[in-house]
N, C-alpha and C positions, 0 to 999 in steps of 0.2 A: 608222459602220463604218471610217471612214478616220481617220487620226491628224490632229492639227492641221497647218495649213499650213506652218507654220515647219518642222516635223519633216519634211514632204514635200519641201520646197525645198530641206532640207539632205541628201537622198541623191543619191548618185552623183556627188559634186562633180569626181571626175577626169574626167569626160566633157569638161569646160570645157577641159581641157589640149589636146585633140586635135581639137574640133569648134567650128564657128561656130555655138554655140547660139541666139544672138539672132536670126540671119538665119533660121535653121531654123525657130524658133518663128513668125516673122512670116509665112513662105511657107506654112506649114501653117495658119495663121490665114486666109491668103488663099484656098487651095483648099479649106478647109472652110466658110468663110462664117462662122465663128464662133471665139469666143476659146478658146484651148486652156487645158484645165483643169489645176490644180497636178498631180494625179495623173497626167494624160497626159504633162506635161513629165518628170516623174519617171521613169514608164515609157519614155520615149524616152531619157534619159540612161542608165537600166539597159541597154536594148537596146544602144546604143553602146558600152557597156563589157561587153559579152557575157553579161549577166545572162539567165538563162531566164525565161520567164513565171512559172512556179512560184515562182522565187525573188523575182521582184518582187511577187508577191502576199503573200509571206511577210514581206517588208520594209514593205509598206503595209498589212499585219494585214487583207488581204481575204482571202476563199476564191478560189481558183484558177478555179473556174467562173465566180463573179461577175465577176472582173477580165476574163477571156476574153470574156465577153458585152460589157463596156463598150469592150474595146479593139477588137472586131469592128465596132462600131457607129460608132467615131470614128477613133481614132488610125491603126488599120491602114489603113482606106480612104484616109486623107489622104496616108499615106506612099507608097502604091500611086499616088496621083496626081501628087505632085511628082518621083517617081522614073520616071514614065512606064511603068509597069508595069500589067500587065492586072488587070482588077479580081478580088478575091477569090485572089490567087496569092502573098500574102505569107508568108513563112516568116521566122521571128523571127531565126535565124542569118544571113539574107541582108540584114538593114536596114543594118549597117556597109557592106557592100559596094555596096549600092545607092547610098547617100547619099554615098560616097567618089566614086562615079563621077560625081555630080551635083556635084562641087565643094565639098561641106560640110566636107570635113576641113581643117583649118588646116596650114600648111606649117612649124609650129615645130619639128616633129621627125619623123625617118623612122623611121617603126615597124619598119622591116623592117632596119634596120642597128643591129647589136648596139653599135658603138661610140657612136653617138649615143643609143642607149637607155639606155646606162650613164652617159653624161655627163648626160643629161637626168634620170636617177634622181637623182643626188647633187645637181644643182641644185635640183630641187624636193623633196628629202629624202623622198621617198615612191616606192611603187612606181609605174610607168606602166601595168602590166597587174595588173588584181586581179580574179579570178573566184571568188566566195566559194562558188559552187556550191550544194550542199545543206547548207552549214554551218548550225547554229543560231544564233540571234541571242541571246546569252548576256546578259540583263540584269542579273543578280547574280551575284556570284562571292565565295566565301569561303575566306579562308586560302590554303595552298599558295605563299606568297611565295618561300620558299626552293628548293621544287620549279621554279618558274618561272625562277628565277636560274640554277638548275643546267642547265635543258634550254637555256636561251637561251645559255649558255656553250658548251655542245656544239655549237649550231649555228652561232653567230656567231664565237666566237673559236677554237674548236677546228676549225671548217669540217667538221664531221660530215656524210658522206654520206649515211648511211641511219640513220634513228632509228625504233624501234618503240616505242609508247607503248601498254602492254597493261595489262588488269585485268579483273574479273568485270563483268558487266552492271549498271549503274547507280551504278558507282562515281565517275564523273566523269571519263572520259579526254577525252571529246569537249570538255567545257567547259574543261578544262586545255589542250587544243590549240588551241582558239579564241583564249583569252587570250595564250597563247604566240605565235601568229602575228600578234595585234594588236601586240603589244610589239615584234616584230621585223621586221614586213613592209617598212618602210623600207630594210631592207638589203639588199633583192632587187630585181632588174629586174622579174621578173615572178612572180605567185603565182596558183596554182590550186588549189582545192579540190574533190575529188570523193568521193562515196560509192559503195562497191561493192555495197551491200546486194543489187543486182539480179545479183550475179555477173557483171560485165561480161567478156565474153571479153578475152583479152589484146590481140589484134589492134585491136579496138574501142575499148580502152582508149587504146592508143597513139596512134591516129587521132584521139581526143579530145582529147588533151593536146596534139599536135602542131597541131592546127588552131588551139587558142588561143595557144600559146606562139611559133609560129612561123608563124601565120596561113597562108597557102597557097604559102610561098615555096619548099618543096620538093615534089617529087612523092612521095618515099618516105615510107613510114609504119611503119617497123620499129623495133625496139629501138635499132639502131646510129643511125638518123635522130634519135631522142630524145635519145641520148647527145651527137650532134653539136651540138644546140640547147643542152644542159646544159653543154657546154664554152664556147660562144660567149657564153653569158648566164649571169647568176646567178638560177638560177630556185628557186623554192620550191613544192613539188608536196606537197599533204596528201591521202592516201587513206584515208578512214574505213570502217568497218565491213568491214575486211579479211577477217576470218574468213568472210565469205560466199563468197568464192572457194575455199575448203577443204571437202574432201568430208565430208558427214555421216556417222556411224556408223564412221569411221576414226580412227586415231590422229592427232595433230596432224601436218601436213606433206603431205597428200595433196590435191592440188589438183582442183576440178572439171574435168569434160571442158570443153575450150576456154580454161580458164585455167593450163593446164600452165605455159606460157611466163611466167608470172608469177615463177616461180622463177629464170629467167634474167635477167628484169628487174631483180630485187633483187640477184641475185649481181653483175651489170655496174654497177649504180648504186653498189653497196658498194665495188667493187674497182676500177674504172677512173677514170682522171684526168678531173675537171671541176670546175666551181666552183659546182655547186648542191647542194641538199638535198632529200632525200625522206622524208616522215614517214608512217610508218604507224599506224594506231589501230584496235585490235581486241582482242577477248577472248582471241586465242589468239597466242602467239608463232610466227611462222613458224620453219622450220627453218634457212633462210637467214640469220635474225638469230642464233638460238641457238648456232649453230656458228663463228660467226666476230665475234661482239660482243666488245667489251672496252674498258675506259678508254683503252688506247692504241691503239685502232682507230679508223677512219672509220665503222663500225658500231656502234652503240650501242643499249641496251635499257633502257627504264625502266618498271618495274612501278608502276601507280598503287594505293596503298591509300587506306584511309578517311583522312578529314579529322584533323588533330592537334587537341588541344582547343580552342585559340584558334578556329580556322575553324569547328569544330563548334558552339561556343557562339555564334558571330556568326550562323550559320544558324539555331539554336534562338531566338536573340532576334527575329531576324526572322519567327518565327513565333509571336511573342507572350509568349515567355518572358523574365524579367528576368535571367537567369544566377545567381539566387542561389537558385533553388530546390532543397529537399533532394532527392537522388537524380539529379541532373542529371549529375554525373560518371559515376555507375553506369551512366545510360542511354547515354551516348557509348560507354563501354567495352562494354557488352553488345552494341551494334550496330556496334563497332569503327569508328566514325566513318563509317561509309557514308553519304553524304549522301542518296541515294536513300530508304533506310530511315529515315533521321532526319526527312526531310521528311514521310513517310508516318505515323509513329509519333506525331510532335509533332500532326498533326491529330488523330489518335485520342485522345490524352491531353487536348487541348483541348476536344474534342466530348463524349467519353463519361466523363472524369475530372475535368472543370472546370479543367484545368491542374495537376493534383496529380499530380507524377511519382512521389513514394513510393507512392501508392496503386496507379499503373498496374505498377510493379515488383513489386508482391505478386502479380500474376497469373502464373500458371505458364507461359504460353505466350509466345512473341516474336510481334509481328505483323508480317506481310510486307506485306499490301495486295496489290491486284490487279496495279499496275504492276511492283513487284518480282518478284512471282511469275511474270508474264509473261516478264520478262527471263530469270529462273532457268531457265523452262521451255525457252525458246528453246535456251539453252546446254546444258541437260542433254539435250535431243534430240539434240544433235549428237555425242553420246559413243558410243564402242564399247561392246558389251556388257561386256567386261573392265573398262572403266572405270567404268561403273554398278556393277558388282559391287564394285568397291573402294570406292566412294562409299558403298554400302549399309553395307558392313562397317565403315567408319569412323564411319557414324552410328551404327549398333547400338553400338560401342564406347563411343562418347560420352567418349573420353580419347585422348591420343596412343598411337599403334600403330608398332611397329618393323616393319621389312620382314620379318624372320624370323617374327614372330607372323602377320603377315599371310598369309605363303606356307603357314604349318601349317594355320590355320583355314580357309583358303578351299579346301583340299584341291584345287589346281590340277592339271589334266592337261596344263596346257601348261608350257613350260619357266621357270624362273626369270626368265631374261632378258624375258620377255614382260611378267611383274609388273613388273619394273624400267621398263620400256619405257612401261606404262601410267601408272605413278608420274610418270614424267618428263613424260608428255603432260598429265597433269591439272595438273601445276605449270605448264606452258606455258600451259594454259587458266585460271590463277589460280583453280583451284578447290580446291586442297588448300593446306595450310602446312607447313612443315617446321621442326622445333625439335631441339635436342640435349638429351639427358638421360644423364648419366654416360656421356658419349662416344660414345652410341649415337644415329644419326638415327631420330626419329620422325615420324609424319605425322599430321594431324589437320584437321579442318574447323573454319572459324571458324563462329560462332552462326547466321548468316543462312543460310548454305549448308546447314549441319547440319539447320536446321530444314525447309528444303524438301525435302531428301534422305529424312529421316525420314518425312515425308508422303508422299513418292513412293512410299518401300518399303512403308508401311502399305496405301496404294491398292492396289498391286500384289499384295500377299499376300492382301489382302481379296478381290480378284477371284479368286484362286485357292481361297480358302475358300469363296466362293459357287459357284464351278463345281463344287467338291467335293460341296457340298450338294445342288446341283440336278441332276448327273449321277450321284452316288454312285459316282463313281470317282476313281482318283488320276491320270488321264491329264494332267490340267492343271498337275501339280506342277511347280514350277520353283525360284523362291525359298524354298520351305520346305523344299526338299531341300538347297539349296546354302548358306543362311544360317540362323543360330541366332536365335530369337527373344529369348531370354533366356538369359545366360550362366551356367552353373552356378558357375564359379569367380571371378566378377567380385566386387568389393567390394560391400558391402551397398548403399550409396548409388547405385551403377550398375545394379545389379539393380533396386532399386526404380524406377529412372528408367525401365529397359527396360519394366519391367511396365507402369508408368504410361503411357509414349509409344507403346509398340508392342503388347504383348500385350492390354491392355483393349481398345483400339479393335478389333484384330482379333477377339477373342471376341464384342464387341457386333455386328458384321458377322454371325458365324456364328449367334448366337442370332436375329438378324432372318430370316436366310436359311432356317434351320430351321423357323421359324413361318411363312413365307411358302409354303414347301414342304409343310408338314404332314408333316414327317418324324419318325420314331420313332428317337431318338437312339441306343438300344441296337442296333437293327437296322442302322443306317448304320455303326457301330462294327465289328461283325462283318463286314460286307460289305467294308469297307476293309482290315480285318486280315486278310482270306482273301485279297484280292487283292495285298497288299504281300508275302505269303509267298511267292507265285511270281514276284514281280518281281525282279530282280538289278540292282544299281546298282553302278558302279566307284567305288572309294575310299569315304570315309565319307561317310555321309549323314545330315543333320540331321532326316530324315522323322519319325521315331519320338517323338524328344524334342518337337520342334515340335507333332506331332498330340496328344501327351500333354498338352503345356501348354494347348492350346485345347480339351481335353475330347473329342477325337476318338479317342482310343487309351486302352487299358487300362493 
């Protein structure tokens, strides 16, 4: 279960800069009456560097539960003994405080003096404090050399205060940020990484950051107190999963309850004077970034796209391909270099097609895989109803669509500005792409997103069809009224695709539902027709056309 001892002994070496480890190991051995194991020494060093137990387990390749059991049996009880603390009272965050009180901290630097901190940082060519939090351990990394160089220039040379690294789920945002921090960590006095996937309230987040960046020197724990620390020291803060602080079901920019002050935090970090940097990682670009970012501003935004050819080929070679297979270029293009998608599809090709890429590409459907589908589901469920409707239309169209075409075919009861806001929000979420054709702006979906949205659309329409068959009424109609299944005036190739990807699976669901419910089709048609005659709908409805296509209308 453990890695080899050499790897374990190399973990958390920075602890030796501030603590008398040899004396500490010896005293622990005396109170326990047995030799301190390598993994216990590594955990002790990690605790002294303020790593959490869950992070220690990750570094050691243990499960959190197994490590907790072992530490409770040994190291934790020994630490209580040498710190003269009651049995079973240890809290991991108290370990540095307890051991400092017992004189195990060396006097080579004053941790609370920012001048000494900066001087020691230069002398040691590394950070004095580093808390990697929930950051993943990236073992392999492909391509993105130019991207890393650009981002490092923004932070180190341009002294960017606030940087948002955004992109769709699975595109490689977090891996890119980890490598970026590894490259430039030595430029900072303090570094801390936190994941916000639990939607940590602003006050709690600020207190957590201050506890690490400034220990317990100040009583205050507000945004102003954090800014003061960012002025005194050159700190690097990374906040991952930032979209978790934003409200589901709304356009981008509305914060969850308790997280509203995140907006003030971003505004002040981006605009006030200090010597530090804050990096946000997320699937959605916060409004505070989009409104003020620019190449000449201390606030920057970077959208992460798929891997370029070289990086994508490196990834595929690591999955057993030679790089010379026929169809490899087309495969990378089809998935737009999305690393998660390429990892998934590479396994599919090796397992089911014996590594034959060309044979795989002859198949009609893109393979998403459970992991990527889950990532897209999480992002899709955050959308407002209008955003979902826009995505459904773009998936149906299967080609670039202009704003005027969208507005016309969606028959919106809302204002035109609401559609523009929805499109802007979808771009900030990295879910739609923008192109120009004959000086007109057009919107479209990349293949991976289109595949997922098309499946969602078919699933939702199928639910409506099943409800119609089982209830024999039109009360559950929604998408069948607002979205067309097959376009009358689309090019033949697009119509053929709409019939194959949308109409056929929906008709198959209807056939199954009719058989399961022993329904007489002509009787159902008559009942639906009589109901529809007495119903009134605002604007144009696609109900009759859609019901005719699936065989429920004459």
